[in-house]
N, C-alpha and C positions, 0 to 999 in steps of 0.2 A: 478280185473281191466282188462278191455278189451283193448288190443293193436292189431290192425289189421295189418297183415303182408304186405299187398299190399300198405300201405300208408307211407308217410313221415311225420315227426313231427318237431315242433319247440320247443325251450326252453320255450316258453310261452304257450305251450299245444294246439296249433292249429294243425289240421291234414291237409294234402295236398294229393290229388290224381292227379298224373301227367298223362295226356293222350295227347301225341303229344305236341302241344303248348297251351293246355288248362289245367289250374289248378283249381280244385274244392277244396274248403276249408270249414272247420267247426272247432268246438272245440272238443277236445278229451274226452274220457270217464272220464279220470282223472279230466279234467277241469270242466265238468258238475257236477261231484261228489263233488269237492271242493266248487263250487258255491252254490249248493243246488237247491231249486226249482226256475227254470227260469221263470220269469214273463213277460219279454219284450226283444225283439231283435231288435236293430236298424240296418237297412241295408244300405249299401252305394248306391249311385246313379249309375245306369247303364251308362257306358261311362266315369266314373271317372278313371283317371290315377293315379296310386300309385307306390311308390318305396318300396323296401323291408323294413319292419319295420314300414311303415306308418299305421295309424289307419284306418281300413276298416269299423268298426261299433262298436256296444256296445252290450254286453249281460248283462242284469240286472236280479238279483235274489233277493230272500227275504233276503239274507245275504250281497250281494255286487254288485257293478257295475264294470264290467271288459271290457277293450278295446279288440277288436279283431285286431291283427296285421297282415299285409300282409306278407306272406312267399315268395312272388314273386314280381317282377317288371312287371307292365303291365296295362291292361285296363279291368275294370269290364264289363263283357258281359251279366251276368245274376245274379239275386238275388232270393233267395227262399222266395217269398212273402207269402207262406203258414205259415211261422213262425210269421208273423204279428198277425194272429189270434190264432195260437197254438204254442206259444214259448216253452211250456213244452215238445214238441216233441224232443227238444234237450236233455232233461233229459232221456226220454224213449228210444231214438234211436240216440245217438250222431253222429254215422257214417252214418246213413241214412238221417239225417237232415243237409244237407249241407247248408251253409250260402251264399256263393258267388262263382261264376265261373268267371275265368279271362283268357284272352288271354295274355300269358306272354312272355317276351323277356329274362328274367333272373330269376333264382331261388336262394334263399338264400343258400350260400355255407355251412351254418351250419345246413341244414336240416338233421335230423337223420332218419335212417331206423328203423323198428320196434324193432330190437334187441338192437340197441344203445339207443333208447328211453326207452325201458324197464329198461335198466341199469341206465339210467339217473333218472328215477322215483325212483328206489331203493336208489340211492345215495341221492336224494332230501329228502327222508323220514328218513334219519339217522341223 
């Protein structure tokens, strides 16, 4: 299982890259592995304002449909439209296949760094 050290993670298995007041988000390697073959990614509208925990979009696989929850409060500034035609990129490159970028005003206080997230995954699987 791949956990990148420069990212933050949520309990719902989204990853977040914080760069100044921009948050780039996607789903973790663990999440894509649990979902299986991803066949569809529903992206939010650019300009949408969300609070922490709001649904940003949906990832649909051959096994399940899973909501993507926002790890920050802010406004959607960009979406990865390439995933509309190639949603399976999330399986092959979950950390390169970002889903949404946001200008944020507040981040989830429960975000975990890579070390804590790795421990969380171990606990979740026992």
